[in-house]
CHARMM internal coordinates of N, CA and C (Angstrom, degrees):
IC EDIT
DIST 1 N 1 CA 1.4583
DIST 1 CA 1 C 1.5286
ANGL 1 N 1 CA 1 C 107.60
DIST 1 C 2 N 1.3269
ANGL 1 CA 1 C 2 N 116.65
DIHE 1 N 1 CA 1 C 2 N 135.66
DIST 2 N 2 CA 1.4565
ANGL 1 C 2 N 2 CA 122.33
DIHE 1 CA 1 C 2 N 2 CA -178.92
DIST 2 CA 2 C 1.5252
ANGL 2 N 2 CA 2 C 110.39
DIHE 1 C 2 N 2 CA 2 C -85.46
DIST 2 C 3 N 1.3178
ANGL 2 CA 2 C 3 N 114.92
DIHE 2 N 2 CA 2 C 3 N 154.26
DIST 3 N 3 CA 1.4589
ANGL 2 C 3 N 3 CA 121.43
DIHE 2 CA 2 C 3 N 3 CA 174.02
DIST 3 CA 3 C 1.5190
ANGL 3 N 3 CA 3 C 108.98
DIHE 2 C 3 N 3 CA 3 C -100.69
DIST 3 C 4 N 1.3277
ANGL 3 CA 3 C 4 N 116.43
DIHE 3 N 3 CA 3 C 4 N 146.75
DIST 4 N 4 CA 1.4555
ANGL 3 C 4 N 4 CA 122.73
DIHE 3 CA 3 C 4 N 4 CA -179.86
DIST 4 CA 4 C 1.5159
ANGL 4 N 4 CA 4 C 108.14
DIHE 3 C 4 N 4 CA 4 C -129.25
DIST 4 C 5 N 1.3166
ANGL 4 CA 4 C 5 N 116.75
DIHE 4 N 4 CA 4 C 5 N 132.66
DIST 5 N 5 CA 1.4564
ANGL 4 C 5 N 5 CA 121.25
DIHE 4 CA 4 C 5 N 5 CA 176.89
DIST 5 CA 5 C 1.5141
ANGL 5 N 5 CA 5 C 108.41
DIHE 4 C 5 N 5 CA 5 C -111.22
DIST 5 C 6 N 1.3230
ANGL 5 CA 5 C 6 N 116.51
DIHE 5 N 5 CA 5 C 6 N 129.89
DIST 6 N 6 CA 1.4583
ANGL 5 C 6 N 6 CA 120.97
DIHE 5 CA 5 C 6 N 6 CA 177.72
DIST 6 CA 6 C 1.5237
ANGL 6 N 6 CA 6 C 108.71
DIHE 5 C 6 N 6 CA 6 C -128.53
DIST 6 C 7 N 1.3059
ANGL 6 CA 6 C 7 N 115.90
DIHE 6 N 6 CA 6 C 7 N 156.60
DIST 7 N 7 CA 1.4672
ANGL 6 C 7 N 7 CA 121.74
DIHE 6 CA 6 C 7 N 7 CA 176.39
DIST 7 CA 7 C 1.5253
ANGL 7 N 7 CA 7 C 108.11
DIHE 6 C 7 N 7 CA 7 C -99.93
DIST 7 C 8 N 1.3307
ANGL 7 CA 7 C 8 N 115.84
DIHE 7 N 7 CA 7 C 8 N 124.13
DIST 8 N 8 CA 1.4573
ANGL 7 C 8 N 8 CA 122.11
DIHE 7 CA 7 C 8 N 8 CA -177.43
DIST 8 CA 8 C 1.5219
ANGL 8 N 8 CA 8 C 108.39
DIHE 7 C 8 N 8 CA 8 C -134.67
DIST 8 C 9 N 1.3160
ANGL 8 CA 8 C 9 N 115.36
DIHE 8 N 8 CA 8 C 9 N 142.55
DIST 9 N 9 CA 1.4536
ANGL 8 C 9 N 9 CA 120.90
DIHE 8 CA 8 C 9 N 9 CA 175.82
DIST 9 CA 9 C 1.5338
ANGL 9 N 9 CA 9 C 109.49
DIHE 8 C 9 N 9 CA 9 C -56.76
DIST 9 C 10 N 1.3262
ANGL 9 CA 9 C 10 N 116.97
DIHE 9 N 9 CA 9 C 10 N 137.61
DIST 10 N 10 CA 1.4643
ANGL 9 C 10 N 10 CA 121.74
DIHE 9 CA 9 C 10 N 10 CA -177.43
DIST 10 CA 10 C 1.5249
ANGL 10 N 10 CA 10 C 112.54
DIHE 9 C 10 N 10 CA 10 C -56.07
DIST 10 C 11 N 1.3157
ANGL 10 CA 10 C 11 N 117.46
DIHE 10 N 10 CA 10 C 11 N -44.85
DIST 11 N 11 CA 1.4608
ANGL 10 C 11 N 11 CA 120.96
DIHE 10 CA 10 C 11 N 11 CA -178.13
DIST 11 CA 11 C 1.5312
ANGL 11 N 11 CA 11 C 111.12
DIHE 10 C 11 N 11 CA 11 C -66.99
DIST 11 C 12 N 1.3147
ANGL 11 CA 11 C 12 N 116.51
DIHE 11 N 11 CA 11 C 12 N -38.78
DIST 12 N 12 CA 1.4586
ANGL 11 C 12 N 12 CA 120.39
DIHE 11 CA 11 C 12 N 12 CA 177.18
DIST 12 CA 12 C 1.5263
ANGL 12 N 12 CA 12 C 110.65
DIHE 11 C 12 N 12 CA 12 C -61.99
DIST 12 C 13 N 1.3082
ANGL 12 CA 12 C 13 N 117.21
DIHE 12 N 12 CA 12 C 13 N -44.66
DIST 13 N 13 CA 1.4585
ANGL 12 C 13 N 13 CA 120.98
DIHE 12 CA 12 C 13 N 13 CA 179.38
DIST 13 CA 13 C 1.5265
ANGL 13 N 13 CA 13 C 110.51
DIHE 12 C 13 N 13 CA 13 C -64.28
DIST 13 C 14 N 1.3135
ANGL 13 CA 13 C 14 N 117.93
DIHE 13 N 13 CA 13 C 14 N -40.35
DIST 14 N 14 CA 1.4615
ANGL 13 C 14 N 14 CA 120.80
DIHE 13 CA 13 C 14 N 14 CA 178.25
DIST 14 CA 14 C 1.5219
ANGL 14 N 14 CA 14 C 110.56
DIHE 13 C 14 N 14 CA 14 C -60.02
DIST 14 C 15 N 1.3471
ANGL 14 CA 14 C 15 N 116.24
DIHE 14 N 14 CA 14 C 15 N -47.57
DIST 15 N 15 CA 1.4690
ANGL 14 C 15 N 15 CA 120.32
DIHE 14 CA 14 C 15 N 15 CA 179.89
DIST 15 CA 15 C 1.5249
ANGL 15 N 15 CA 15 C 111.41
DIHE 14 C 15 N 15 CA 15 C -64.00
DIST 15 C 16 N 1.3350
ANGL 15 CA 15 C 16 N 116.39
DIHE 15 N 15 CA 15 C 16 N -38.61
DIST 16 N 16 CA 1.4624
ANGL 15 C 16 N 16 CA 120.70
DIHE 15 CA 15 C 16 N 16 CA 178.79
DIST 16 CA 16 C 1.5284
ANGL 16 N 16 CA 16 C 110.24
DIHE 15 C 16 N 16 CA 16 C -64.45
DIST 16 C 17 N 1.3254
ANGL 16 CA 16 C 17 N 117.66
DIHE 16 N 16 CA 16 C 17 N -40.74
DIST 17 N 17 CA 1.4695
ANGL 16 C 17 N 17 CA 120.91
DIHE 16 CA 16 C 17 N 17 CA 178.95
DIST 17 CA 17 C 1.5236
ANGL 17 N 17 CA 17 C 110.82
DIHE 16 C 17 N 17 CA 17 C -64.90
DIST 17 C 18 N 1.3311
ANGL 17 CA 17 C 18 N 117.00
DIHE 17 N 17 CA 17 C 18 N -41.22
DIST 18 N 18 CA 1.4621
ANGL 17 C 18 N 18 CA 120.74
DIHE 17 CA 17 C 18 N 18 CA 178.96
DIST 18 CA 18 C 1.5261
ANGL 18 N 18 CA 18 C 109.83
DIHE 17 C 18 N 18 CA 18 C -62.69
DIST 18 C 19 N 1.3134
ANGL 18 CA 18 C 19 N 116.66
DIHE 18 N 18 CA 18 C 19 N -46.87
DIST 19 N 19 CA 1.4714
ANGL 18 C 19 N 19 CA 120.33
DIHE 18 CA 18 C 19 N 19 CA -179.11
DIST 19 CA 19 C 1.5259
ANGL 19 N 19 CA 19 C 110.99
DIHE 18 C 19 N 19 CA 19 C -64.21
DIST 19 C 20 N 1.3283
ANGL 19 CA 19 C 20 N 116.63
DIHE 19 N 19 CA 19 C 20 N -43.50
DIST 20 N 20 CA 1.4596
ANGL 19 C 20 N 20 CA 120.10
DIHE 19 CA 19 C 20 N 20 CA 178.86
DIST 20 CA 20 C 1.5281
ANGL 20 N 20 CA 20 C 110.69
DIHE 19 C 20 N 20 CA 20 C -61.17
DIST 20 C 21 N 1.3370
ANGL 20 CA 20 C 21 N 116.98
DIHE 20 N 20 CA 20 C 21 N -41.65
DIST 21 N 21 CA 1.4636
ANGL 20 C 21 N 21 CA 120.65
DIHE 20 CA 20 C 21 N 21 CA 179.27
DIST 21 CA 21 C 1.5295
ANGL 21 N 21 CA 21 C 110.56
DIHE 20 C 21 N 21 CA 21 C -62.13
DIST 21 C 22 N 1.3272
ANGL 21 CA 21 C 22 N 116.80
DIHE 21 N 21 CA 21 C 22 N -41.00
DIST 22 N 22 CA 1.4631
ANGL 21 C 22 N 22 CA 120.59
DIHE 21 CA 21 C 22 N 22 CA 178.01
DIST 22 CA 22 C 1.5238
ANGL 22 N 22 CA 22 C 111.26
DIHE 21 C 22 N 22 CA 22 C -62.08
DIST 22 C 23 N 1.3203
ANGL 22 CA 22 C 23 N 116.81
DIHE 22 N 22 CA 22 C 23 N -31.10
DIST 23 N 23 CA 1.4608
ANGL 22 C 23 N 23 CA 122.03
DIHE 22 CA 22 C 23 N 23 CA -179.21
DIST 23 CA 23 C 1.5240
ANGL 23 N 23 CA 23 C 112.03
DIHE 22 C 23 N 23 CA 23 C -90.23
DIST 23 C 24 N 1.3377
ANGL 23 CA 23 C 24 N 116.42
DIHE 23 N 23 CA 23 C 24 N -0.89
DIST 24 N 24 CA 1.4601
ANGL 23 C 24 N 24 CA 120.25
DIHE 23 CA 23 C 24 N 24 CA 178.98
DIST 24 CA 24 C 1.5090
ANGL 24 N 24 CA 24 C 113.68
DIHE 23 C 24 N 24 CA 24 C 73.19
DIST 24 C 25 N 1.3063
ANGL 24 CA 24 C 25 N 116.87
DIHE 24 N 24 CA 24 C 25 N 32.19
DIST 25 N 25 CA 1.4576
ANGL 24 C 25 N 25 CA 120.98
DIHE 24 CA 24 C 25 N 25 CA -178.90
DIST 25 CA 25 C 1.5244
ANGL 25 N 25 CA 25 C 108.74
DIHE 24 C 25 N 25 CA 25 C -138.39
DIST 25 C 26 N 1.3028
ANGL 25 CA 25 C 26 N 117.19
DIHE 25 N 25 CA 25 C 26 N -166.16
DIST 26 N 26 CA 1.4602
ANGL 25 C 26 N 26 CA 121.83
DIHE 25 CA 25 C 26 N 26 CA 178.35
DIST 26 CA 26 C 1.5221
ANGL 26 N 26 CA 26 C 109.37
DIHE 25 C 26 N 26 CA 26 C -127.93
DIST 26 C 27 N 1.3111
ANGL 26 CA 26 C 27 N 115.52
DIHE 26 N 26 CA 26 C 27 N 160.77
DIST 27 N 27 CA 1.4637
ANGL 26 C 27 N 27 CA 120.18
DIHE 26 CA 26 C 27 N 27 CA 176.40
DIST 27 CA 27 C 1.5231
ANGL 27 N 27 CA 27 C 109.17
DIHE 26 C 27 N 27 CA 27 C -61.06
DIST 27 C 28 N 1.3187
ANGL 27 CA 27 C 28 N 116.90
DIHE 27 N 27 CA 27 C 28 N -40.16
DIST 28 N 28 CA 1.4572
ANGL 27 C 28 N 28 CA 121.68
DIHE 27 CA 27 C 28 N 28 CA 178.80
DIST 28 CA 28 C 1.5319
ANGL 28 N 28 CA 28 C 111.20
DIHE 27 C 28 N 28 CA 28 C -58.09
DIST 28 C 29 N 1.3356
ANGL 28 CA 28 C 29 N 116.84
DIHE 28 N 28 CA 28 C 29 N -46.08
DIST 29 N 29 CA 1.4629
ANGL 28 C 29 N 29 CA 120.77
DIHE 28 CA 28 C 29 N 29 CA -179.79
DIST 29 CA 29 C 1.5254
ANGL 29 N 29 CA 29 C 111.33
DIHE 28 C 29 N 29 CA 29 C -65.10
DIST 29 C 30 N 1.3214
ANGL 29 CA 29 C 30 N 116.82
DIHE 29 N 29 CA 29 C 30 N -40.12
DIST 30 N 30 CA 1.4677
ANGL 29 C 30 N 30 CA 121.08
DIHE 29 CA 29 C 30 N 30 CA 179.02
DIST 30 CA 30 C 1.5226
ANGL 30 N 30 CA 30 C 109.95
DIHE 29 C 30 N 30 CA 30 C -62.78
DIST 30 C 31 N 1.3321
ANGL 30 CA 30 C 31 N 116.57
DIHE 30 N 30 CA 30 C 31 N -47.04
DIST 31 N 31 CA 1.4687
ANGL 30 C 31 N 31 CA 119.91
DIHE 30 CA 30 C 31 N 31 CA -179.38
DIST 31 CA 31 C 1.5278
ANGL 31 N 31 CA 31 C 111.46
DIHE 30 C 31 N 31 CA 31 C -65.75
DIST 31 C 32 N 1.3327
ANGL 31 CA 31 C 32 N 116.90
DIHE 31 N 31 CA 31 C 32 N -39.47
DIST 32 N 32 CA 1.4652
ANGL 31 C 32 N 32 CA 120.04
DIHE 31 CA 31 C 32 N 32 CA 178.99
DIST 32 CA 32 C 1.5329
ANGL 32 N 32 CA 32 C 110.39
DIHE 31 C 32 N 32 CA 32 C -61.67
DIST 32 C 33 N 1.3353
ANGL 32 CA 32 C 33 N 116.77
DIHE 32 N 32 CA 32 C 33 N -44.44
DIST 33 N 33 CA 1.4662
ANGL 32 C 33 N 33 CA 120.73
DIHE 32 CA 32 C 33 N 33 CA 178.83
DIST 33 CA 33 C 1.5248
ANGL 33 N 33 CA 33 C 111.24
DIHE 32 C 33 N 33 CA 33 C -64.98
DIST 33 C 34 N 1.3327
ANGL 33 CA 33 C 34 N 116.37
DIHE 33 N 33 CA 33 C 34 N -44.11
DIST 34 N 34 CA 1.4704
ANGL 33 C 34 N 34 CA 119.79
DIHE 33 CA 33 C 34 N 34 CA 179.84
DIST 34 CA 34 C 1.5236
ANGL 34 N 34 CA 34 C 110.59
DIHE 33 C 34 N 34 CA 34 C -62.08
DIST 34 C 35 N 1.3265
ANGL 34 CA 34 C 35 N 117.45
DIHE 34 N 34 CA 34 C 35 N -45.12
DIST 35 N 35 CA 1.4611
ANGL 34 C 35 N 35 CA 119.80
DIHE 34 CA 34 C 35 N 35 CA -179.15
DIST 35 CA 35 C 1.5175
ANGL 35 N 35 CA 35 C 111.41
DIHE 34 C 35 N 35 CA 35 C -63.13
DIST 35 C 36 N 1.3269
ANGL 35 CA 35 C 36 N 116.89
DIHE 35 N 35 CA 35 C 36 N -37.13
DIST 36 N 36 CA 1.4546
ANGL 35 C 36 N 36 CA 119.77
DIHE 35 CA 35 C 36 N 36 CA 177.41
DIST 36 CA 36 C 1.5105
ANGL 36 N 36 CA 36 C 111.64
DIHE 35 C 36 N 36 CA 36 C -62.87
DIST 36 C 37 N 1.3127
ANGL 36 CA 36 C 37 N 116.14
DIHE 36 N 36 CA 36 C 37 N -42.94
DIST 37 N 37 CA 1.4670
ANGL 36 C 37 N 37 CA 120.91
DIHE 36 CA 36 C 37 N 37 CA 177.81
DIST 37 CA 37 C 1.5167
ANGL 37 N 37 CA 37 C 110.39
DIHE 36 C 37 N 37 CA 37 C -66.67
DIST 37 C 38 N 1.3124
ANGL 37 CA 37 C 38 N 116.46
DIHE 37 N 37 CA 37 C 38 N -47.22
DIST 38 N 38 CA 1.4580
ANGL 37 C 38 N 38 CA 122.07
DIHE 37 CA 37 C 38 N 38 CA -177.69
DIST 38 CA 38 C 1.5239
ANGL 38 N 38 CA 38 C 111.62
DIHE 37 C 38 N 38 CA 38 C -62.23
DIST 38 C 39 N 1.3098
ANGL 38 CA 38 C 39 N 116.83
DIHE 38 N 38 CA 38 C 39 N -45.11
DIST 39 N 39 CA 1.4657
ANGL 38 C 39 N 39 CA 120.71
DIHE 38 CA 38 C 39 N 39 CA -178.32
DIST 39 CA 39 C 1.5248
ANGL 39 N 39 CA 39 C 111.19
DIHE 38 C 39 N 39 CA 39 C -68.18
DIST 39 C 40 N 1.3252
ANGL 39 CA 39 C 40 N 117.41
DIHE 39 N 39 CA 39 C 40 N -31.38
DIST 40 N 40 CA 1.4547
ANGL 39 C 40 N 40 CA 120.64
DIHE 39 CA 39 C 40 N 40 CA -179.34
DIST 40 CA 40 C 1.5056
ANGL 40 N 40 CA 40 C 114.17
DIHE 39 C 40 N 40 CA 40 C -81.07
DIST 40 C 41 N 1.3227
ANGL 40 CA 40 C 41 N 117.80
DIHE 40 N 40 CA 40 C 41 N -14.75
DIST 41 N 41 CA 1.4598
ANGL 40 C 41 N 41 CA 120.47
DIHE 40 CA 40 C 41 N 41 CA -176.78
DIST 41 CA 41 C 1.5117
ANGL 41 N 41 CA 41 C 112.33
DIHE 40 C 41 N 41 CA 41 C -62.32
DIST 41 C 42 N 1.3196
ANGL 41 CA 41 C 42 N 118.24
DIHE 41 N 41 CA 41 C 42 N -40.22
DIST 42 N 42 CA 1.4590
ANGL 41 C 42 N 42 CA 120.02
DIHE 41 CA 41 C 42 N 42 CA -179.41
DIST 42 CA 42 C 1.5212
ANGL 42 N 42 CA 42 C 110.86
DIHE 41 C 42 N 42 CA 42 C -62.62
DIST 42 C 43 N 1.3358
ANGL 42 CA 42 C 43 N 116.20
DIHE 42 N 42 CA 42 C 43 N -40.93
DIST 43 N 43 CA 1.4650
ANGL 42 C 43 N 43 CA 119.56
DIHE 42 CA 42 C 43 N 43 CA 179.17
DIST 43 CA 43 C 1.5205
ANGL 43 N 43 CA 43 C 110.68
DIHE 42 C 43 N 43 CA 43 C -63.10
DIST 43 C 44 N 1.3345
ANGL 43 CA 43 C 44 N 117.16
DIHE 43 N 43 CA 43 C 44 N -46.27
DIST 44 N 44 CA 1.4621
ANGL 43 C 44 N 44 CA 120.33
DIHE 43 CA 43 C 44 N 44 CA -179.98
DIST 44 CA 44 C 1.5226
ANGL 44 N 44 CA 44 C 110.68
DIHE 43 C 44 N 44 CA 44 C -63.70
DIST 44 C 45 N 1.3197
ANGL 44 CA 44 C 45 N 116.87
DIHE 44 N 44 CA 44 C 45 N -41.37
DIST 45 N 45 CA 1.4645
ANGL 44 C 45 N 45 CA 120.76
DIHE 44 CA 44 C 45 N 45 CA -179.74
DIST 45 CA 45 C 1.5191
ANGL 45 N 45 CA 45 C 110.20
DIHE 44 C 45 N 45 CA 45 C -63.17
DIST 45 C 46 N 1.3180
ANGL 45 CA 45 C 46 N 117.29
DIHE 45 N 45 CA 45 C 46 N -45.29
DIST 46 N 46 CA 1.4639
ANGL 45 C 46 N 46 CA 120.93
DIHE 45 CA 45 C 46 N 46 CA 179.89
DIST 46 CA 46 C 1.5251
ANGL 46 N 46 CA 46 C 111.01
DIHE 45 C 46 N 46 CA 46 C -62.76
DIST 46 C 47 N 1.3317
ANGL 46 CA 46 C 47 N 117.21
DIHE 46 N 46 CA 46 C 47 N -42.03
DIST 47 N 47 CA 1.4679
ANGL 46 C 47 N 47 CA 119.65
DIHE 46 CA 46 C 47 N 47 CA 178.05
DIST 47 CA 47 C 1.5160
ANGL 47 N 47 CA 47 C 110.86
DIHE 46 C 47 N 47 CA 47 C -63.73
DIST 47 C 48 N 1.3269
ANGL 47 CA 47 C 48 N 116.67
DIHE 47 N 47 CA 47 C 48 N -40.94
DIST 48 N 48 CA 1.4685
ANGL 47 C 48 N 48 CA 120.34
DIHE 47 CA 47 C 48 N 48 CA 179.77
DIST 48 CA 48 C 1.5260
ANGL 48 N 48 CA 48 C 110.87
DIHE 47 C 48 N 48 CA 48 C -64.41
DIST 48 C 49 N 1.3090
ANGL 48 CA 48 C 49 N 117.40
DIHE 48 N 48 CA 48 C 49 N -41.13
DIST 49 N 49 CA 1.4702
ANGL 48 C 49 N 49 CA 120.92
DIHE 48 CA 48 C 49 N 49 CA 179.18
DIST 49 CA 49 C 1.5243
ANGL 49 N 49 CA 49 C 110.35
DIHE 48 C 49 N 49 CA 49 C -64.59
DIST 49 C 50 N 1.3379
ANGL 49 CA 49 C 50 N 116.51
DIHE 49 N 49 CA 49 C 50 N -45.85
DIST 50 N 50 CA 1.4689
ANGL 49 C 50 N 50 CA 119.29
DIHE 49 CA 49 C 50 N 50 CA 179.05
DIST 50 CA 50 C 1.5244
ANGL 50 N 50 CA 50 C 111.15
DIHE 49 C 50 N 50 CA 50 C -61.78
DIST 50 C 51 N 1.3327
ANGL 50 CA 50 C 51 N 116.74
DIHE 50 N 50 CA 50 C 51 N -40.71
DIST 51 N 51 CA 1.4623
ANGL 50 C 51 N 51 CA 120.66
DIHE 50 CA 50 C 51 N 51 CA 178.32
DIST 51 CA 51 C 1.5226
ANGL 51 N 51 CA 51 C 111.18
DIHE 50 C 51 N 51 CA 51 C -62.85
DIST 51 C 52 N 1.3130
ANGL 51 CA 51 C 52 N 116.86
DIHE 51 N 51 CA 51 C 52 N -44.32
DIST 52 N 52 CA 1.4599
ANGL 51 C 52 N 52 CA 121.15
DIHE 51 CA 51 C 52 N 52 CA 179.02
DIST 52 CA 52 C 1.5244
ANGL 52 N 52 CA 52 C 111.15
DIHE 51 C 52 N 52 CA 52 C -61.87
DIST 52 C 53 N 1.3170
ANGL 52 CA 52 C 53 N 117.12
DIHE 52 N 52 CA 52 C 53 N -43.23
DIST 53 N 53 CA 1.4654
ANGL 52 C 53 N 53 CA 120.41
DIHE 52 CA 52 C 53 N 53 CA 179.72
DIST 53 CA 53 C 1.5310
ANGL 53 N 53 CA 53 C 111.35
DIHE 52 C 53 N 53 CA 53 C -65.99
DIST 53 C 54 N 1.3410
ANGL 53 CA 53 C 54 N 117.66
DIHE 53 N 53 CA 53 C 54 N -38.79
DIST 54 N 54 CA 1.4760
ANGL 53 C 54 N 54 CA 120.39
DIHE 53 CA 53 C 54 N 54 CA 177.16
DIST 54 CA 54 C 1.5208
ANGL 54 N 54 CA 54 C 110.42
DIHE 53 C 54 N 54 CA 54 C -63.43
DIST 54 C 55 N 1.3289
ANGL 54 CA 54 C 55 N 116.11
DIHE 54 N 54 CA 54 C 55 N -45.81
DIST 55 N 55 CA 1.4680
ANGL 54 C 55 N 55 CA 119.59
DIHE 54 CA 54 C 55 N 55 CA -179.89
DIST 55 CA 55 C 1.5229
ANGL 55 N 55 CA 55 C 111.10
DIHE 54 C 55 N 55 CA 55 C -64.50
DIST 55 C 56 N 1.3132
ANGL 55 CA 55 C 56 N 116.52
DIHE 55 N 55 CA 55 C 56 N -38.30
DIST 56 N 56 CA 1.4557
ANGL 55 C 56 N 56 CA 120.48
DIHE 55 CA 55 C 56 N 56 CA 179.48
DIST 56 CA 56 C 1.5321
ANGL 56 N 56 CA 56 C 110.30
DIHE 55 C 56 N 56 CA 56 C -64.27
DIST 56 C 57 N 1.3151
ANGL 56 CA 56 C 57 N 116.56
DIHE 56 N 56 CA 56 C 57 N -40.48
DIST 57 N 57 CA 1.4643
ANGL 56 C 57 N 57 CA 120.16
DIHE 56 CA 56 C 57 N 57 CA -179.56
DIST 57 CA 57 C 1.5314
ANGL 57 N 57 CA 57 C 111.30
DIHE 56 C 57 N 57 CA 57 C -66.46
DIST 57 C 58 N 1.3522
ANGL 57 CA 57 C 58 N 116.89
DIHE 57 N 57 CA 57 C 58 N -31.42
DIST 58 N 58 CA 1.4711
ANGL 57 C 58 N 58 CA 120.53
DIHE 57 CA 57 C 58 N 58 CA -179.46
DIST 58 CA 58 C 1.5220
ANGL 58 N 58 CA 58 C 112.92
DIHE 57 C 58 N 58 CA 58 C -86.19
DIST 58 C 59 N 1.3067
ANGL 58 CA 58 C 59 N 117.69
DIHE 58 N 58 CA 58 C 59 N -13.24
DIST 59 N 59 CA 1.4698
ANGL 58 C 59 N 59 CA 120.98
DIHE 58 CA 58 C 59 N 59 CA -174.69
DIST 59 CA 59 C 1.5287
ANGL 59 N 59 CA 59 C 110.31
DIHE 58 C 59 N 59 CA 59 C -62.37
DIST 59 C 60 N 1.3099
ANGL 59 CA 59 C 60 N 115.02
DIHE 59 N 59 CA 59 C 60 N 140.43
DIST 60 N 60 CA 1.4593
ANGL 59 C 60 N 60 CA 120.36
DIHE 59 CA 59 C 60 N 60 CA 179.70
DIST 60 CA 60 C 1.5224
ANGL 60 N 60 CA 60 C 111.43
DIHE 59 C 60 N 60 CA 60 C -102.81
DIST 60 C 61 N 1.2984
ANGL 60 CA 60 C 61 N 116.04
DIHE 60 N 60 CA 60 C 61 N 0.13
DIST 61 N 61 CA 1.4678
ANGL 60 C 61 N 61 CA 119.19
DIHE 60 CA 60 C 61 N 61 CA -179.62
DIST 61 CA 61 C 1.5253
ANGL 61 N 61 CA 61 C 109.75
DIHE 60 C 61 N 61 CA 61 C -80.33
DIST 61 C 62 N 1.2905
ANGL 61 CA 61 C 62 N 115.08
DIHE 61 N 61 CA 61 C 62 N 164.85
DIST 62 N 62 CA 1.4543
ANGL 61 C 62 N 62 CA 120.29
DIHE 61 CA 61 C 62 N 62 CA 179.47
DIST 62 CA 62 C 1.5056
ANGL 62 N 62 CA 62 C 110.31
DIHE 61 C 62 N 62 CA 62 C -158.36
DIST 62 C 63 N 1.2940
ANGL 62 CA 62 C 63 N 115.43
DIHE 62 N 62 CA 62 C 63 N -170.13
DIST 63 N 63 CA 1.4621
ANGL 62 C 63 N 63 CA 120.87
DIHE 62 CA 62 C 63 N 63 CA -179.34
DIST 63 CA 63 C 1.5214
ANGL 63 N 63 CA 63 C 111.98
DIHE 62 C 63 N 63 CA 63 C -88.85
DIST 63 C 64 N 1.3033
ANGL 63 CA 63 C 64 N 117.79
DIHE 63 N 63 CA 63 C 64 N -8.91
DIST 64 N 64 CA 1.4521
ANGL 63 C 64 N 64 CA 120.63
DIHE 63 CA 63 C 64 N 64 CA -178.06
DIST 64 CA 64 C 1.5188
ANGL 64 N 64 CA 64 C 112.09
DIHE 63 C 64 N 64 CA 64 C 69.57
DIST 64 C 65 N 1.3116
ANGL 64 CA 64 C 65 N 116.69
DIHE 64 N 64 CA 64 C 65 N 27.15
DIST 65 N 65 CA 1.4561
ANGL 64 C 65 N 65 CA 120.60
DIHE 64 CA 64 C 65 N 65 CA 179.53
DIST 65 CA 65 C 1.5153
ANGL 65 N 65 CA 65 C 114.02
DIHE 64 C 65 N 65 CA 65 C 80.23
DIST 65 C 66 N 1.3076
ANGL 65 CA 65 C 66 N 117.48
DIHE 65 N 65 CA 65 C 66 N -3.25
DIST 66 N 66 CA 1.4714
ANGL 65 C 66 N 66 CA 121.70
DIHE 65 CA 65 C 66 N 66 CA -177.17
DIST 66 CA 66 C 1.5218
ANGL 66 N 66 CA 66 C 110.02
DIHE 65 C 66 N 66 CA 66 C -78.77
DIST 66 C 67 N 1.2945
ANGL 66 CA 66 C 67 N 115.62
DIHE 66 N 66 CA 66 C 67 N 140.32
DIST 67 N 67 CA 1.4643
ANGL 66 C 67 N 67 CA 121.61
DIHE 66 CA 66 C 67 N 67 CA 170.49
DIST 67 CA 67 C 1.5212
ANGL 67 N 67 CA 67 C 107.49
DIHE 66 C 67 N 67 CA 67 C -121.66
DIST 67 C 68 N 1.2977
ANGL 67 CA 67 C 68 N 116.65
DIHE 67 N 67 CA 67 C 68 N 151.89
DIST 68 N 68 CA 1.4528
ANGL 67 C 68 N 68 CA 121.35
DIHE 67 CA 67 C 68 N 68 CA -178.39
DIST 68 CA 68 C 1.5152
ANGL 68 N 68 CA 68 C 110.34
DIHE 67 C 68 N 68 CA 68 C -120.37
DIST 68 C 69 N 1.3105
ANGL 68 CA 68 C 69 N 114.83
DIHE 68 N 68 CA 68 C 69 N 142.18
DIST 69 N 69 CA 1.4624
ANGL 68 C 69 N 69 CA 119.57
DIHE 68 CA 68 C 69 N 69 CA 173.45
DIST 69 CA 69 C 1.5211
ANGL 69 N 69 CA 69 C 107.46
DIHE 68 C 69 N 69 CA 69 C -91.80
DIST 69 C 70 N 1.2752
ANGL 69 CA 69 C 70 N 117.41
DIHE 69 N 69 CA 69 C 70 N 168.09
DIST 70 N 70 CA 1.4669
ANGL 69 C 70 N 70 CA 121.91
DIHE 69 CA 69 C 70 N 70 CA 176.86
DIST 70 CA 70 C 1.5223
ANGL 70 N 70 CA 70 C 109.74
DIHE 69 C 70 N 70 CA 70 C -58.11
DIST 70 C 71 N 1.3490
ANGL 70 CA 70 C 71 N 116.60
DIHE 70 N 70 CA 70 C 71 N -42.28
DIST 71 N 71 CA 1.4690
ANGL 70 C 71 N 71 CA 120.08
DIHE 70 CA 70 C 71 N 71 CA 179.97
DIST 71 CA 71 C 1.5318
ANGL 71 N 71 CA 71 C 111.43
DIHE 70 C 71 N 71 CA 71 C -63.42
DIST 71 C 72 N 1.3607
ANGL 71 CA 71 C 72 N 117.46
DIHE 71 N 71 CA 71 C 72 N -39.52
DIST 72 N 72 CA 1.4615
ANGL 71 C 72 N 72 CA 120.34
DIHE 71 CA 71 C 72 N 72 CA 178.27
DIST 72 CA 72 C 1.5365
ANGL 72 N 72 CA 72 C 110.62
DIHE 71 C 72 N 72 CA 72 C -60.90
DIST 72 C 73 N 1.3020
ANGL 72 CA 72 C 73 N 115.97
DIHE 72 N 72 CA 72 C 73 N -44.09
DIST 73 N 73 CA 1.4664
ANGL 72 C 73 N 73 CA 120.93
DIHE 72 CA 72 C 73 N 73 CA -176.55
DIST 73 CA 73 C 1.5333
ANGL 73 N 73 CA 73 C 111.18
DIHE 72 C 73 N 73 CA 73 C -65.18
DIST 73 C 74 N 1.3226
ANGL 73 CA 73 C 74 N 116.51
DIHE 73 N 73 CA 73 C 74 N -38.09
DIST 74 N 74 CA 1.4532
ANGL 73 C 74 N 74 CA 120.39
DIHE 73 CA 73 C 74 N 74 CA -175.14
DIST 74 CA 74 C 1.5348
ANGL 74 N 74 CA 74 C 113.97
DIHE 73 C 74 N 74 CA 74 C -98.46
DIST 74 C 75 N 1.3326
ANGL 74 CA 74 C 75 N 116.57
DIHE 74 N 74 CA 74 C 75 N 6.88
DIST 75 N 75 CA 1.4721
ANGL 74 C 75 N 75 CA 119.79
DIHE 74 CA 74 C 75 N 75 CA 179.01
DIST 75 CA 75 C 1.5132
ANGL 75 N 75 CA 75 C 109.73
DIHE 74 C 75 N 75 CA 75 C -66.52
DIST 75 C 76 N 1.3322
ANGL 75 CA 75 C 76 N 115.67
DIHE 75 N 75 CA 75 C 76 N 142.29
DIST 76 N 76 CA 1.4763
ANGL 75 C 76 N 76 CA 119.61
DIHE 75 CA 75 C 76 N 76 CA -179.76
DIST 76 CA 76 C 1.4763
ANGL 76 N 76 CA 76 C 109.94
DIHE 75 C 76 N 76 CA 76 C -114.36
END
COOR INIT
IC SEED 1 N 1 CA 1 C
IC BUILD
């Protein structure tokens, strides 16, 4: 496992340590979990986009030849 050094305001780190202690964890554990989630988001987003595009390409539905004007779309 690699080590990471970051620069953080002293007061911010103090508050983060207090909050982490209240939650029964550490600032290190919180940051490690957040980074894992954050780093994985791009992968999940890309997979979701590819899945949506594949499903869209296979879809057999359509507009039925209908076109809409701006007024049709916003009619109440």
